[in-house]
Structure formats: C-alpha cells, structure tokens
Gaussian input, Z-matrix of N, CA and C with variables (Angstrom, degrees):
# hf/3-21g

backbone

0 1
 N
 C     1     B1
 C     2     B2     1     A1
 N     3     B3     2     A2     1     D1
 C     4     B4     3     A3     2     D2
 C     5     B5     4     A4     3     D3
 N     6     B6     5     A5     4     D4
 C     7     B7     6     A6     5     D5
 C     8     B8     7     A7     6     D6
 N     9     B9     8     A8     7     D7
 C    10    B10     9     A9     8     D8
 C    11    B11    10    A10     9     D9
 N    12    B12    11    A11    10    D10
 C    13    B13    12    A12    11    D11
 C    14    B14    13    A13    12    D12
 N    15    B15    14    A14    13    D13
 C    16    B16    15    A15    14    D14
 C    17    B17    16    A16    15    D15
 N    18    B18    17    A17    16    D16
 C    19    B19    18    A18    17    D17
 C    20    B20    19    A19    18    D18
 N    21    B21    20    A20    19    D19
 C    22    B22    21    A21    20    D20
 C    23    B23    22    A22    21    D21
 N    24    B24    23    A23    22    D22
 C    25    B25    24    A24    23    D23
 C    26    B26    25    A25    24    D24
 N    27    B27    26    A26    25    D25
 C    28    B28    27    A27    26    D26
 C    29    B29    28    A28    27    D27
 N    30    B30    29    A29    28    D28
 C    31    B31    30    A30    29    D29
 C    32    B32    31    A31    30    D30
 N    33    B33    32    A32    31    D31
 C    34    B34    33    A33    32    D32
 C    35    B35    34    A34    33    D33
 N    36    B36    35    A35    34    D34
 C    37    B37    36    A36    35    D35
 C    38    B38    37    A37    36    D36
 N    39    B39    38    A38    37    D37
 C    40    B40    39    A39    38    D38
 C    41    B41    40    A40    39    D39
 N    42    B42    41    A41    40    D40
 C    43    B43    42    A42    41    D41
 C    44    B44    43    A43    42    D42
 N    45    B45    44    A44    43    D43
 C    46    B46    45    A45    44    D44
 C    47    B47    46    A46    45    D45
 N    48    B48    47    A47    46    D46
 C    49    B49    48    A48    47    D47
 C    50    B50    49    A49    48    D48
 N    51    B51    50    A50    49    D49
 C    52    B52    51    A51    50    D50
 C    53    B53    52    A52    51    D51
 N    54    B54    53    A53    52    D52
 C    55    B55    54    A54    53    D53
 C    56    B56    55    A55    54    D54
 N    57    B57    56    A56    55    D55
 C    58    B58    57    A57    56    D56
 C    59    B59    58    A58    57    D57
 N    60    B60    59    A59    58    D58
 C    61    B61    60    A60    59    D59
 C    62    B62    61    A61    60    D60
 N    63    B63    62    A62    61    D61
 C    64    B64    63    A63    62    D62
 C    65    B65    64    A64    63    D63
 N    66    B66    65    A65    64    D64
 C    67    B67    66    A66    65    D65
 C    68    B68    67    A67    66    D66
 N    69    B69    68    A68    67    D67
 C    70    B70    69    A69    68    D68
 C    71    B71    70    A70    69    D69
 N    72    B72    71    A71    70    D70
 C    73    B73    72    A72    71    D71
 C    74    B74    73    A73    72    D72
 N    75    B75    74    A74    73    D73
 C    76    B76    75    A75    74    D74
 C    77    B77    76    A76    75    D75
 N    78    B78    77    A77    76    D76
 C    79    B79    78    A78    77    D77
 C    80    B80    79    A79    78    D78
 N    81    B81    80    A80    79    D79
 C    82    B82    81    A81    80    D80
 C    83    B83    82    A82    81    D81
 N    84    B84    83    A83    82    D82
 C    85    B85    84    A84    83    D83
 C    86    B86    85    A85    84    D84
 N    87    B87    86    A86    85    D85
 C    88    B88    87    A87    86    D86
 C    89    B89    88    A88    87    D87
 N    90    B90    89    A89    88    D88
 C    91    B91    90    A90    89    D89
 C    92    B92    91    A91    90    D90
 N    93    B93    92    A92    91    D91
 C    94    B94    93    A93    92    D92
 C    95    B95    94    A94    93    D93
 N    96    B96    95    A95    94    D94
 C    97    B97    96    A96    95    D95
 C    98    B98    97    A97    96    D96
 N    99    B99    98    A98    97    D97
 C   100   B100    99    A99    98    D98
 C   101   B101   100   A100    99    D99
 N   102   B102   101   A101   100   D100
 C   103   B103   102   A102   101   D101
 C   104   B104   103   A103   102   D102
 N   105   B105   104   A104   103   D103
 C   106   B106   105   A105   104   D104
 C   107   B107   106   A106   105   D105
 N   108   B108   107   A107   106   D106
 C   109   B109   108   A108   107   D107
 C   110   B110   109   A109   108   D108
 N   111   B111   110   A110   109   D109
 C   112   B112   111   A111   110   D110
 C   113   B113   112   A112   111   D111
 N   114   B114   113   A113   112   D112
 C   115   B115   114   A114   113   D113
 C   116   B116   115   A115   114   D114
 N   117   B117   116   A116   115   D115
 C   118   B118   117   A117   116   D116
 C   119   B119   118   A118   117   D117
 N   120   B120   119   A119   118   D118
 C   121   B121   120   A120   119   D119
 C   122   B122   121   A121   120   D120
 N   123   B123   122   A122   121   D121
 C   124   B124   123   A123   122   D122
 C   125   B125   124   A124   123   D123
 N   126   B126   125   A125   124   D124
 C   127   B127   126   A126   125   D125
 C   128   B128   127   A127   126   D126
 N   129   B129   128   A128   127   D127
 C   130   B130   129   A129   128   D128
 C   131   B131   130   A130   129   D129
 N   132   B132   131   A131   130   D130
 C   133   B133   132   A132   131   D131
 C   134   B134   133   A133   132   D132
 N   135   B135   134   A134   133   D133
 C   136   B136   135   A135   134   D134
 C   137   B137   136   A136   135   D135
 N   138   B138   137   A137   136   D136
 C   139   B139   138   A138   137   D137
 C   140   B140   139   A139   138   D138
 N   141   B141   140   A140   139   D139
 C   142   B142   141   A141   140   D140
 C   143   B143   142   A142   141   D141
 N   144   B144   143   A143   142   D142
 C   145   B145   144   A144   143   D143
 C   146   B146   145   A145   144   D144
 N   147   B147   146   A146   145   D145
 C   148   B148   147   A147   146   D146
 C   149   B149   148   A148   147   D147
 N   150   B150   149   A149   148   D148
 C   151   B151   150   A150   149   D149
 C   152   B152   151   A151   150   D150
 N   153   B153   152   A152   151   D151
 C   154   B154   153   A153   152   D152
 C   155   B155   154   A154   153   D153
 N   156   B156   155   A155   154   D154
 C   157   B157   156   A156   155   D155
 C   158   B158   157   A157   156   D156
 N   159   B159   158   A158   157   D157
 C   160   B160   159   A159   158   D158
 C   161   B161   160   A160   159   D159
 N   162   B162   161   A161   160   D160
 C   163   B163   162   A162   161   D161
 C   164   B164   163   A163   162   D162
 N   165   B165   164   A164   163   D163
 C   166   B166   165   A165   164   D164
 C   167   B167   166   A166   165   D165
 N   168   B168   167   A167   166   D166
 C   169   B169   168   A168   167   D167
 C   170   B170   169   A169   168   D168
 N   171   B171   170   A170   169   D169
 C   172   B172   171   A171   170   D170
 C   173   B173   172   A172   171   D171
 N   174   B174   173   A173   172   D172
 C   175   B175   174   A174   173   D173
 C   176   B176   175   A175   174   D174
 N   177   B177   176   A176   175   D175
 C   178   B178   177   A177   176   D176
 C   179   B179   178   A178   177   D177
 N   180   B180   179   A179   178   D178
 C   181   B181   180   A180   179   D179
 C   182   B182   181   A181   180   D180
 N   183   B183   182   A182   181   D181
 C   184   B184   183   A183   182   D182
 C   185   B185   184   A184   183   D183
 N   186   B186   185   A185   184   D184
 C   187   B187   186   A186   185   D185
 C   188   B188   187   A187   186   D186
 N   189   B189   188   A188   187   D187
 C   190   B190   189   A189   188   D188
 C   191   B191   190   A190   189   D189
 N   192   B192   191   A191   190   D190
 C   193   B193   192   A192   191   D191
 C   194   B194   193   A193   192   D192
 N   195   B195   194   A194   193   D193
 C   196   B196   195   A195   194   D194
 C   197   B197   196   A196   195   D195
 N   198   B198   197   A197   196   D196
 C   199   B199   198   A198   197   D197
 C   200   B200   199   A199   198   D198
 N   201   B201   200   A200   199   D199
 C   202   B202   201   A201   200   D200
 C   203   B203   202   A202   201   D201
 N   204   B204   203   A203   202   D202
 C   205   B205   204   A204   203   D203
 C   206   B206   205   A205   204   D204
 N   207   B207   206   A206   205   D205
 C   208   B208   207   A207   206   D206
 C   209   B209   208   A208   207   D207
 N   210   B210   209   A209   208   D208
 C   211   B211   210   A210   209   D209
 C   212   B212   211   A211   210   D210
 N   213   B213   212   A212   211   D211
 C   214   B214   213   A213   212   D212
 C   215   B215   214   A214   213   D213
 N   216   B216   215   A215   214   D214
 C   217   B217   216   A216   215   D215
 C   218   B218   217   A217   216   D216
 N   219   B219   218   A218   217   D217
 C   220   B220   219   A219   218   D218
 C   221   B221   220   A220   219   D219
 N   222   B222   221   A221   220   D220
 C   223   B223   222   A222   221   D221
 C   224   B224   223   A223   222   D222
 N   225   B225   224   A224   223   D223
 C   226   B226   225   A225   224   D224
 C   227   B227   226   A226   225   D225
 N   228   B228   227   A227   226   D226
 C   229   B229   228   A228   227   D227
 C   230   B230   229   A229   228   D228
 N   231   B231   230   A230   229   D229
 C   232   B232   231   A231   230   D230
 C   233   B233   232   A232   231   D231
 N   234   B234   233   A233   232   D232
 C   235   B235   234   A234   233   D233
 C   236   B236   235   A235   234   D234
 N   237   B237   236   A236   235   D235
 C   238   B238   237   A237   236   D236
 C   239   B239   238   A238   237   D237
 N   240   B240   239   A239   238   D238
 C   241   B241   240   A240   239   D239
 C   242   B242   241   A241   240   D240
 N   243   B243   242   A242   241   D241
 C   244   B244   243   A243   242   D242
 C   245   B245   244   A244   243   D243
 N   246   B246   245   A245   244   D244
 C   247   B247   246   A246   245   D245
 C   248   B248   247   A247   246   D246
 N   249   B249   248   A248   247   D247
 C   250   B250   249   A249   248   D248
 C   251   B251   250   A250   249   D249
 N   252   B252   251   A251   250   D250
 C   253   B253   252   A252   251   D251
 C   254   B254   253   A253   252   D252
 N   255   B255   254   A254   253   D253
 C   256   B256   255   A255   254   D254
 C   257   B257   256   A256   255   D255
 N   258   B258   257   A257   256   D256
 C   259   B259   258   A258   257   D257
 C   260   B260   259   A259   258   D258
 N   261   B261   260   A260   259   D259
 C   262   B262   261   A261   260   D260
 C   263   B263   262   A262   261   D261
 N   264   B264   263   A263   262   D262
 C   265   B265   264   A264   263   D263
 C   266   B266   265   A265   264   D264
 N   267   B267   266   A266   265   D265
 C   268   B268   267   A267   266   D266
 C   269   B269   268   A268   267   D267
 N   270   B270   269   A269   268   D268
 C   271   B271   270   A270   269   D269
 C   272   B272   271   A271   270   D270
 N   273   B273   272   A272   271   D271
 C   274   B274   273   A273   272   D272
 C   275   B275   274   A274   273   D273
 N   276   B276   275   A275   274   D274
 C   277   B277   276   A276   275   D275
 C   278   B278   277   A277   276   D276
 N   279   B279   278   A278   277   D277
 C   280   B280   279   A279   278   D278
 C   281   B281   280   A280   279   D279
 N   282   B282   281   A281   280   D280
 C   283   B283   282   A282   281   D281
 C   284   B284   283   A283   282   D282

   B1=1.4314
   B2=1.5902
   B3=1.2714
   B4=1.4821
   B5=1.5631
   B6=1.3326
   B7=1.5097
   B8=1.5075
   B9=1.4378
   B10=1.4235
   B11=1.5876
   B12=1.3149
   B13=1.4884
   B14=1.4287
   B15=1.3476
   B16=1.4592
   B17=1.5146
   B18=1.3371
   B19=1.3637
   B20=1.6167
   B21=1.3518
   B22=1.5225
   B23=1.5621
   B24=1.3211
   B25=1.4445
   B26=1.5433
   B27=1.3973
   B28=1.4417
   B29=1.5357
   B30=1.2888
   B31=1.4777
   B32=1.5238
   B33=1.3523
   B34=1.4191
   B35=1.5652
   B36=1.3824
   B37=1.4417
   B38=1.5564
   B39=1.3406
   B40=1.4070
   B41=1.4692
   B42=1.3402
   B43=1.4681
   B44=1.5328
   B45=1.2822
   B46=1.4930
   B47=1.5069
   B48=1.4147
   B49=1.4752
   B50=1.5523
   B51=1.3577
   B52=1.4774
   B53=1.4660
   B54=1.2937
   B55=1.4958
   B56=1.4957
   B57=1.3647
   B58=1.3696
   B59=1.5610
   B60=1.2884
   B61=1.4543
   B62=1.5334
   B63=1.3432
   B64=1.4434
   B65=1.5453
   B66=1.3600
   B67=1.4846
   B68=1.4942
   B69=1.3191
   B70=1.5001
   B71=1.5171
   B72=1.3477
   B73=1.5252
   B74=1.5396
   B75=1.3472
   B76=1.5404
   B77=1.4657
   B78=1.2848
   B79=1.4673
   B80=1.5663
   B81=1.2834
   B82=1.4075
   B83=1.5697
   B84=1.3301
   B85=1.3848
   B86=1.5097
   B87=1.3025
   B88=1.4476
   B89=1.4305
   B90=1.3611
   B91=1.4477
   B92=1.5092
   B93=1.3392
   B94=1.5138
   B95=1.5016
   B96=1.3160
   B97=1.5583
   B98=1.5571
   B99=1.2964
   B100=1.4474
   B101=1.5287
   B102=1.2920
   B103=1.4827
   B104=1.5665
   B105=1.3339
   B106=1.4567
   B107=1.5083
   B108=1.4198
   B109=1.4779
   B110=1.5456
   B111=1.2512
   B112=1.4143
   B113=1.4703
   B114=1.3451
   B115=1.5468
   B116=1.4874
   B117=1.3727
   B118=1.3802
   B119=1.4801
   B120=1.3454
   B121=1.5450
   B122=1.5208
   B123=1.2879
   B124=1.4821
   B125=1.5266
   B126=1.3722
   B127=1.4782
   B128=1.5290
   B129=1.3974
   B130=1.4151
   B131=1.4555
   B132=1.3226
   B133=1.4875
   B134=1.5715
   B135=1.3581
   B136=1.4472
   B137=1.5488
   B138=1.3458
   B139=1.4862
   B140=1.5323
   B141=1.3773
   B142=1.3967
   B143=1.5855
   B144=1.2960
   B145=1.4841
   B146=1.5111
   B147=1.2841
   B148=1.3936
   B149=1.5346
   B150=1.3119
   B151=1.4692
   B152=1.6064
   B153=1.2430
   B154=1.5561
   B155=1.4842
   B156=1.2006
   B157=1.4993
   B158=1.5319
   B159=1.3138
   B160=1.4514
   B161=1.4985
   B162=1.2585
   B163=1.5092
   B164=1.6018
   B165=1.3049
   B166=1.3955
   B167=1.5666
   B168=1.2499
   B169=1.5050
   B170=1.4773
   B171=1.2318
   B172=1.4838
   B173=1.5868
   B174=1.3232
   B175=1.4615
   B176=1.5293
   B177=1.3304
   B178=1.4651
   B179=1.5159
   B180=1.3331
   B181=1.4840
   B182=1.4967
   B183=1.2378
   B184=1.4414
   B185=1.5038
   B186=1.3378
   B187=1.5162
   B188=1.5388
   B189=1.3486
   B190=1.4407
   B191=1.5405
   B192=1.2974
   B193=1.3931
   B194=1.4991
   B195=1.3283
   B196=1.4648
   B197=1.4873
   B198=1.3218
   B199=1.4949
   B200=1.5786
   B201=1.3055
   B202=1.3986
   B203=1.4941
   B204=1.3740
   B205=1.4238
   B206=1.5262
   B207=1.3253
   B208=1.4931
   B209=1.5721
   B210=1.2648
   B211=1.4436
   B212=1.5066
   B213=1.3046
   B214=1.5606
   B215=1.5259
   B216=1.2456
   B217=1.4956
   B218=1.5503
   B219=1.2869
   B220=1.5076
   B221=1.5723
   B222=1.2587
   B223=1.4187
   B224=1.5857
   B225=1.2462
   B226=1.4994
   B227=1.4882
   B228=1.3189
   B229=1.4891
   B230=1.5400
   B231=1.2893
   B232=1.4984
   B233=1.5323
   B234=1.3442
   B235=1.4229
   B236=1.5375
   B237=1.3234
   B238=1.4103
   B239=1.5258
   B240=1.3414
   B241=1.4710
   B242=1.4909
   B243=1.3295
   B244=1.4003
   B245=1.5279
   B246=1.3718
   B247=1.4573
   B248=1.5605
   B249=1.3136
   B250=1.4284
   B251=1.6052
   B252=1.3290
   B253=1.4390
   B254=1.5004
   B255=1.3418
   B256=1.4909
   B257=1.4427
   B258=1.3659
   B259=1.4600
   B260=1.5168
   B261=1.3026
   B262=1.4632
   B263=1.5346
   B264=1.3084
   B265=1.4754
   B266=1.5115
   B267=1.3633
   B268=1.4264
   B269=1.5041
   B270=1.3402
   B271=1.4080
   B272=1.5289
   B273=1.3692
   B274=1.4397
   B275=1.5045
   B276=1.3236
   B277=1.4991
   B278=1.5195
   B279=1.3063
   B280=1.4938
   B281=1.4758
   B282=1.3892
   B283=1.4292
   B284=1.4556
   A1=107.10
   A2=113.70
   A3=117.77
   A4=103.89
   A5=110.78
   A6=118.96
   A7=114.79
   A8=118.12
   A9=117.62
   A10=114.93
   A11=113.04
   A12=119.56
   A13=114.17
   A14=118.47
   A15=121.40
   A16=114.81
   A17=120.00
   A18=122.16
   A19=109.27
   A20=109.35
   A21=120.70
   A22=105.32
   A23=118.89
   A24=125.29
   A25=110.31
   A26=109.66
   A27=119.91
   A28=106.68
   A29=117.53
   A30=120.32
   A31=106.42
   A32=116.75
   A33=121.86
   A34=108.80
   A35=117.11
   A36=115.66
   A37=107.89
   A38=114.36
   A39=119.52
   A40=109.88
   A41=117.60
   A42=123.81
   A43=111.89
   A44=116.78
   A45=122.31
   A46=103.28
   A47=114.28
   A48=120.36
   A49=101.83
   A50=113.07
   A51=117.62
   A52=108.92
   A53=114.23
   A54=123.13
   A55=111.42
   A56=122.39
   A57=122.59
   A58=108.32
   A59=115.58
   A60=121.46
   A61=107.25
   A62=116.16
   A63=119.46
   A64=109.65
   A65=113.44
   A66=123.14
   A67=105.87
   A68=115.04
   A69=121.49
   A70=109.10
   A71=111.86
   A72=117.69
   A73=107.21
   A74=109.41
   A75=114.35
   A76=109.79
   A77=116.75
   A78=126.47
   A79=106.04
   A80=118.31
   A81=125.28
   A82=109.20
   A83=119.07
   A84=119.91
   A85=114.03
   A86=117.13
   A87=120.87
   A88=116.29
   A89=118.99
   A90=124.89
   A91=105.21
   A92=112.60
   A93=120.81
   A94=111.50
   A95=116.88
   A96=121.10
   A97=103.42
   A98=126.57
   A99=127.53
   A100=107.91
   A101=115.72
   A102=126.64
   A103=113.07
   A104=112.34
   A105=115.83
   A106=108.31
   A107=116.81
   A108=122.22
   A109=106.63
   A110=121.72
   A111=125.49
   A112=110.47
   A113=114.68
   A114=117.42
   A115=103.58
   A116=119.52
   A117=125.56
   A118=108.80
   A119=113.73
   A120=120.60
   A121=108.84
   A122=112.92
   A123=117.80
   A124=106.62
   A125=114.64
   A126=120.86
   A127=111.14
   A128=109.47
   A129=119.50
   A130=112.12
   A131=121.30
   A132=125.03
   A133=110.95
   A134=116.00
   A135=117.80
   A136=111.85
   A137=114.15
   A138=121.57
   A139=115.04
   A140=115.89
   A141=120.76
   A142=113.08
   A143=117.89
   A144=121.46
   A145=107.65
   A146=112.96
   A147=123.50
   A148=111.49
   A149=121.61
   A150=122.75
   A151=108.67
   A152=114.11
   A153=120.34
   A154=111.37
   A155=117.32
   A156=127.94
   A157=108.31
   A158=115.26
   A159=119.73
   A160=109.70
   A161=120.10
   A162=121.17
   A163=108.76
   A164=112.55
   A165=118.39
   A166=110.23
   A167=115.77
   A168=120.27
   A169=113.83
   A170=119.65
   A171=125.39
   A172=113.89
   A173=116.41
   A174=121.15
   A175=110.67
   A176=115.95
   A177=124.55
   A178=114.94
   A179=117.45
   A180=124.29
   A181=111.85
   A182=122.65
   A183=124.95
   A184=113.31
   A185=116.26
   A186=121.12
   A187=108.89
   A188=118.63
   A189=118.92
   A190=109.56
   A191=115.00
   A192=123.06
   A193=109.29
   A194=119.29
   A195=121.54
   A196=109.39
   A197=116.10
   A198=116.70
   A199=102.18
   A200=111.59
   A201=118.90
   A202=117.65
   A203=116.52
   A204=122.95
   A205=111.27
   A206=112.65
   A207=116.30
   A208=109.64
   A209=119.08
   A210=122.67
   A211=108.28
   A212=114.15
   A213=116.84
   A214=113.76
   A215=112.96
   A216=117.82
   A217=114.18
   A218=114.93
   A219=121.08
   A220=110.24
   A221=119.33
   A222=123.53
   A223=114.67
   A224=116.69
   A225=119.12
   A226=106.44
   A227=115.25
   A228=123.17
   A229=110.44
   A230=113.99
   A231=118.83
   A232=110.43
   A233=118.93
   A234=123.06
   A235=111.52
   A236=117.66
   A237=119.12
   A238=115.20
   A239=115.73
   A240=121.28
   A241=111.11
   A242=115.46
   A243=123.28
   A244=111.74
   A245=114.31
   A246=117.59
   A247=108.62
   A248=114.68
   A249=116.47
   A250=106.02
   A251=116.23
   A252=118.45
   A253=107.91
   A254=115.76
   A255=116.88
   A256=113.44
   A257=118.48
   A258=123.51
   A259=111.97
   A260=120.24
   A261=121.17
   A262=115.28
   A263=116.11
   A264=119.97
   A265=110.39
   A266=115.36
   A267=120.83
   A268=107.51
   A269=118.02
   A270=124.86
   A271=106.02
   A272=116.61
   A273=121.09
   A274=104.57
   A275=115.18
   A276=122.54
   A277=111.03
   A278=114.81
   A279=119.51
   A280=116.50
   A281=116.96
   A282=118.90
   A283=115.41
   D1=118.65
   D2=-178.36
   D3=-100.84
   D4=97.88
   D5=-176.49
   D6=-49.67
   D7=-60.40
   D8=-172.83
   D9=-61.08
   D10=-29.86
   D11=177.87
   D12=-74.81
   D13=-37.30
   D14=-170.35
   D15=-109.18
   D16=-9.06
   D17=-177.38
   D18=-136.77
   D19=151.05
   D20=170.18
   D21=-99.06
   D22=130.42
   D23=-178.60
   D24=-112.73
   D25=139.85
   D26=177.33
   D27=-130.89
   D28=141.93
   D29=172.38
   D30=-87.62
   D31=126.76
   D32=-176.55
   D33=-96.35
   D34=-27.99
   D35=-178.00
   D36=152.98
   D37=-155.84
   D38=178.30
   D39=-128.29
   D40=155.22
   D41=178.85
   D42=-157.71
   D43=142.46
   D44=-178.93
   D45=-89.79
   D46=130.94
   D47=172.15
   D48=-124.98
   D49=112.05
   D50=-175.96
   D51=67.50
   D52=-126.98
   D53=176.76
   D54=-95.11
   D55=8.26
   D56=-169.49
   D57=-110.98
   D58=134.30
   D59=173.02
   D60=-89.73
   D61=125.53
   D62=-172.40
   D63=-124.80
   D64=157.16
   D65=170.96
   D66=-104.82
   D67=131.81
   D68=179.27
   D69=-95.15
   D70=122.72
   D71=174.76
   D72=-112.50
   D73=138.15
   D74=171.22
   D75=-111.87
   D76=129.86
   D77=-174.08
   D78=-110.34
   D79=129.55
   D80=172.76
   D81=-117.32
   D82=129.88
   D83=177.74
   D84=-63.55
   D85=139.39
   D86=170.16
   D87=-74.54
   D88=-25.81
   D89=-175.23
   D90=-93.81
   D91=137.03
   D92=173.02
   D93=-71.96
   D94=-14.83
   D95=-172.42
   D96=-96.97
   D97=8.96
   D98=178.11
   D99=-67.55
   D100=146.41
   D101=170.37
   D102=-76.34
   D103=-14.72
   D104=-174.74
   D105=-111.33
   D106=131.51
   D107=174.40
   D108=-74.99
   D109=-48.71
   D110=-174.31
   D111=-160.40
   D112=160.23
   D113=179.75
   D114=-143.99
   D115=137.88
   D116=170.97
   D117=-115.01
   D118=139.66
   D119=-179.52
   D120=-129.75
   D121=126.09
   D122=176.34
   D123=-99.46
   D124=117.12
   D125=-175.99
   D126=-116.44
   D127=123.63
   D128=-179.40
   D129=-52.48
   D130=124.74
   D131=-175.66
   D132=-67.94
   D133=-32.65
   D134=-175.23
   D135=-84.91
   D136=-47.57
   D137=-172.96
   D138=-98.89
   D139=-5.77
   D140=-178.06
   D141=53.15
   D142=39.09
   D143=173.95
   D144=-111.17
   D145=151.03
   D146=175.61
   D147=-69.88
   D148=118.43
   D149=-177.40
   D150=-100.06
   D151=-25.37
   D152=179.25
   D153=-157.60
   D154=143.91
   D155=174.21
   D156=-130.19
   D157=130.77
   D158=172.90
   D159=-128.41
   D160=140.21
   D161=178.94
   D162=-139.51
   D163=148.32
   D164=167.49
   D165=-116.70
   D166=128.19
   D167=179.90
   D168=-90.62
   D169=172.14
   D170=-179.26
   D171=-59.02
   D172=-19.48
   D173=177.04
   D174=-94.16
   D175=12.82
   D176=179.92
   D177=63.05
   D178=18.35
   D179=168.33
   D180=-66.61
   D181=119.54
   D182=172.62
   D183=-96.03
   D184=122.41
   D185=-176.40
   D186=-120.74
   D187=130.49
   D188=175.07
   D189=-122.21
   D190=137.98
   D191=176.94
   D192=-118.13
   D193=133.58
   D194=179.84
   D195=-122.03
   D196=136.48
   D197=176.28
   D198=-111.71
   D199=95.91
   D200=-177.74
   D201=-78.62
   D202=-37.66
   D203=179.18
   D204=-132.77
   D205=107.30
   D206=-179.12
   D207=-106.72
   D208=136.45
   D209=175.71
   D210=-121.90
   D211=118.94
   D212=-179.50
   D213=-109.27
   D214=152.64
   D215=174.35
   D216=48.78
   D217=61.01
   D218=-171.95
   D219=-90.72
   D220=11.90
   D221=178.02
   D222=75.10
   D223=29.06
   D224=-179.42
   D225=-81.51
   D226=137.67
   D227=-176.72
   D228=-83.86
   D229=155.51
   D230=179.38
   D231=-60.96
   D232=-29.65
   D233=-176.64
   D234=-69.77
   D235=-15.42
   D236=173.45
   D237=-77.33
   D238=-8.96
   D239=178.24
   D240=-119.82
   D241=79.68
   D242=177.97
   D243=-115.19
   D244=144.30
   D245=176.12
   D246=-119.51
   D247=122.31
   D248=178.94
   D249=-99.05
   D250=121.42
   D251=-179.04
   D252=-83.95
   D253=127.82
   D254=175.77
   D255=-66.77
   D256=147.87
   D257=-176.87
   D258=-53.64
   D259=-31.14
   D260=-176.70
   D261=-82.96
   D262=4.71
   D263=-177.32
   D264=-111.01
   D265=136.90
   D266=176.41
   D267=-101.69
   D268=128.84
   D269=-174.74
   D270=-100.40
   D271=130.17
   D272=177.92
   D273=-119.48
   D274=112.12
   D275=-179.54
   D276=-87.21
   D277=109.56
   D278=-177.71
   D279=-92.45
   D280=11.82
   D281=177.01
   D282=-63.77

C-alpha cells in the first residue's frame, strides 16, 4: 500500500491510547474503485508506531485493529525466518 500515492491524508487531532499520546490521521482513497471508504490511523507521537487502525469499507463494515503490546528488536536471528519452497511450486522473483 503506497499511502501518498493512493490516499489523501488529514490530521484529525490527538488522542491518548493507553499510556501513549497519538496523532490521528484520516486517509481517504484517491481511487473511486477502492474497497475502503476511509481509514483512521493512530500513530504514537514518540515511537512513530501505529497503535490503532480503524477502517470503514464500502459495505459500511467498521473494523478496528489495536496494537496493545508491541515488542521490537527482540534479537531474533535471520535463520528463524526461512521459507522452504515446495517442489511443486514455481517461484517467480520480481525484484
């Protein structure tokens, strides 16, 4: 999702979520063919992490995602993230 290219953003204000001061952004899709009517994102002012995301789709369903407990840089090694391609699958690298 390329936000600047696909959405117009507006700052709605500030709100406290738990112990975190956040800035609320409202995103409106630029394309009329989008499945999303609008999206709000609560961004932590200090850590610049998303604390909450709320979106309303074209069927008027309202969905809210909360990030209550985030753990960053926990010392996981690259070897813990391996993908084994099954023999029956063709991989197309688009890099």
